[in-house]
C-alpha positions in Angstrom: -1.8 17.3 12.8 -6.6 16.1 12.9 -7.3 19.6 14.1 -5.5 21.6 11.8 -6.9 19.1 9.3 -10.4 19.6 10.7 -9.8 23.5 11.1 -8.5 23.8 6.9 -11.6 21.6 6.0 -13.8 24.5 7.9 -13.0 27.2 6.7 -13.0 25.8 3.3 -17.1 25.2 4.0 -17.4 28.6 5.0 -15.9 30.6 2.5 -17.7 27.2 -0.4 -21.0 28.2 0.9 -22.3 31.0 -1.0 -20.8 30.0 -4.4 -22.6 26.5 -3.1 -25.7 28.5 -3.6 -24.8 29.3 -6.2 -24.2 25.7 -8.2 -20.3 26.7 -8.6 -19.4 23.6 -5.8 -19.5 20.2 -7.3 -18.5 17.5 -4.7 -17.5 14.0 -5.7 -15.5 10.7 -5.0 -14.5 8.9 -7.6 -12.4 5.0 -9.3 -9.3 4.5 -10.7 -7.1 2.6 -11.6 -3.0 3.4 -10.4 0.3 2.7 -10.7 3.5 3.3 -9.0 6.8 3.4 -10.4 9.1 0.8 -7.5 11.5 1.6 -5.2 14.1 -0.7 -5.3 16.6 0.9 -2.0 14.0 -0.1 -0.3 12.8 -3.0 -1.7 9.3 -2.0 -3.0 7.7 -3.4 -5.5 6.0 -1.7 -8.5 2.0 -1.9 -7.6 -1.0 -1.6 -9.8 -4.5 -0.6 -7.7 -7.9 -0.2 -8.8 -9.8 0.6 -6.4 -13.8 1.8 -6.7 -14.0 4.1 -5.0 -10.3 4.9 -5.5 -7.6 6.5 -7.7 -6.6 8.6 -5.3 -3.3 9.5 -3.6 -1.4 6.5 -4.4 -4.8 4.9 -4.8 -6.4 5.4 -2.5 -10.4 6.1 -1.4 -10.8 9.9 -2.4 -13.4 12.9 -2.0 -12.9 16.4 -3.3 -14.5 19.4 -4.2 -14.3 21.5 -7.4 -15.3 25.7 -6.4 -15.1 27.7 -8.9 -13.3 30.7 -7.8 -13.8 32.6 -11.5 -15.6 31.8 -14.2 -13.4 28.9 -15.6 -10.9 28.4 -12.4 -11.6 26.0 -10.1 -10.3 25.2 -6.9 -9.6 21.7 -6.1 -9.5 19.9 -2.2 -9.0 16.6 -2.1 -8.5 14.6 0.6 -8.0 10.6 1.2 -8.2 8.5 4.1 -7.3 4.9 4.5 -6.4 2.3 7.9 -4.7 -0.5 6.9 -3.8 -3.8 8.9 -1.6 -6.5 8.3 -1.7 -9.3 10.7 1.0 -11.0 9.5 3.4 -8.4 10.4 1.5 -7.2 13.7 1.0 -3.9 12.0 -1.4 -1.5 12.0 -0.9 1.4 9.9 -3.5 4.8 9.2 -2.3 7.6 6.2 -3.9 10.8 5.4 -3.8 11.9 1.9 -4.1 16.1 0.6 -4.7 17.8 -2.4 -4.7 21.3 -3.6 -5.6 21.9 -7.5 -5.8 24.4 -9.6 -7.6 23.5 -12.3 -8.5 25.9 -15.3 -11.7 24.8 -17.2 -12.7 25.4 -20.9 -16.2 26.1 -20.1 -17.9 28.0 -18.2 -19.4 25.3 -14.3 -22.9 24.7 -15.5 -21.3 23.7 -19.3 -19.1 20.0 -20.3 -15.8 20.8 -20.9 -12.5 20.2 -21.1 -10.1 20.7 -17.8 -6.3 21.1 -17.3 -4.6 21.1 -13.6 -1.6 21.0 -11.1 -1.3 19.1 -8.6 0.5 19.8 -5.0 -0.2 16.5 -2.4 1.1 15.5 0.8 0.6 12.0 2.5 1.2 11.2 5.2 1.6 7.7 6.8 1.4 5.9 11.0 2.6 3.3 12.2 -0.1 3.6 15.7 2.0 0.1 16.8 4.9 2.5 17.0 3.8 6.0 17.5 7.4 7.0 16.1 6.9 5.7 13.1 5.2 7.8 10.5 6.5 9.3 7.2 5.7 12.6 5.4 5.7 12.5 1.9 5.2 15.5 -0.6 3.9 15.2 -5.0 3.6 17.5 -7.6 2.2 17.2 -10.6 -1.0 17.6 -13.3 -3.4 16.5 -15.6 -5.9 16.4 -18.1 -9.4 15.7 -18.0 -13.0 16.0 -19.0 -16.2 16.8 -16.8 -20.1 15.9 -18.6 -22.2 17.8 -17.3 -25.7 15.3 -16.9 -28.7 18.1 -16.0 -28.0 20.1 -12.9 -26.8 18.3 -10.8 -24.6 15.3 -11.8 -21.2 15.6 -13.2 -19.4 12.8 -14.5 -15.3 13.0 -15.5 -12.7 11.4 -16.4 -9.1 11.9 -16.2 -5.5 11.4 -16.5 -3.0 12.4 -14.0 1.5 12.1 -13.6 2.2 12.7 -9.7 5.4 12.6 -8.8 6.7 11.6 -5.3 9.9 13.7 -3.6 10.9 11.8 -0.7 10.1 7.9 -2.1 11.6 9.3 -6.1 8.7 7.5 -7.5 5.9 8.5 -10.2 2.8 7.7 -10.1 -0.2 7.6 -13.2 -3.6 7.2 -12.2 -6.6 7.0 -14.8 -9.4 7.7 -13.1 -13.6 8.0 -13.4 -15.2 10.5 -11.4 -18.8 10.7 -10.3 -19.6 14.6 -8.7 -22.8 16.1 -7.1 -23.8 19.8 -8.4 -24.9 22.2 -5.6 -28.0 23.5 -4.8 -28.9 26.3 -7.5 -31.2 29.0 -6.0 
């Protein structure tokens, strides 16, 4: 799976390079509050998580890129990874999350703007102690946000997100504060 993710990331970087030269790519991370409803069937509690960085898939640390593929439309890949060690349960778990967003911005990339987005996400966890124990879930949702362009090189954004996880039948609600750096313009 790592090889596929690396290949996809390499392809995205090559495709985004010409757009970055035009100042149409922003890369960043975020902080946030994430609420996830409980899964009473599996005995898992409701979760409220605060993360700096955080606010990504299920509250995890995240890096993202905004790639303006048209004047007001952007493709936004998000990537998160978290390693958790639980000494009490003698458990080590890795969680990889990937999201793809389509976002519509009210203004062009060089101006502050309101935006709306749709989101499709994949979450994969793997128990390192038990190699056969892994789980994959698909989520979808959307949200609204506002992006402030601060000078030529910096972007700050706030957004609200709702995501529904299909297999776990859980709701995820997040409030996010993001910080990004705009790629160099010619």
